Residue, then its C-alpha position, 0 to 999 in steps of 0.5 A: m149828396s155827399g160834399y165830395d159830390e157837392i163840390g165837383g169830386a176829385g178835380s175839385v179836391k186836387a184843387v183844394v190841396a194844391v191851393l192849401y199847400q201854397r199857403v201853408l208853405g207861404d206861412p213862416d209858422l208852418i213851413d218847417y213842418f214841411r221842409e224834409v217832406d216829400l210834397d207830391r206823397l203828402k198832396a196825395h195822402q192829403r187829396a186821400f184824406l179830404t175825400q174821405a172827409l168830405g164823404g167821398p170815397d175812402l181812398f185813404a190807406g196810409r198810417s194811422m193819424a197819430e203814427a203819421h204825426a208822431g214825434l213832429d211835435i206839432t202844437d194845438a196853434s199850428f194845427d188850428a193854423l193849417l185847419e184855418h188855411l183849409l177852411i179859408t181855401l175851401h171858402d175862397l174857391g166857393v166850397p158851400d159853408h154847410v160843406v166847409a163846416g162838415v169838414r171842420g167837424a170830421i178834422e177837429p176831433l183828429r186833434a189828439e191825434v195830431v198835437s204831440a208837443r206839450p205846452a210850455p211851462v208857464d212862469h208865475 
């Protein structure tokens, strides 16, 4: 059984995405990334992506991760923060630990396609 089926399918994915964006939009370190974004469209993309990450049907028909995140100057810290919000949301909604780990495993390899901000030079 896929993680998608195990958590209850589309209704559960919709709940996860709703709670995730409540958390993300309340995070002062992440809110600026979402100020000029069509949130309904973004949530639909996120539901399709998460469905696929959980082993459900491949509903994602958007741009590549690199194209979708190009020019946003996303930092490693911001990637980590959003991923942590997602993992906590999954845990808080009762998703089994092995499914949460699978989601982490599906998302972590996308870091190179999402993170585009260069680290600030360190003064010595």
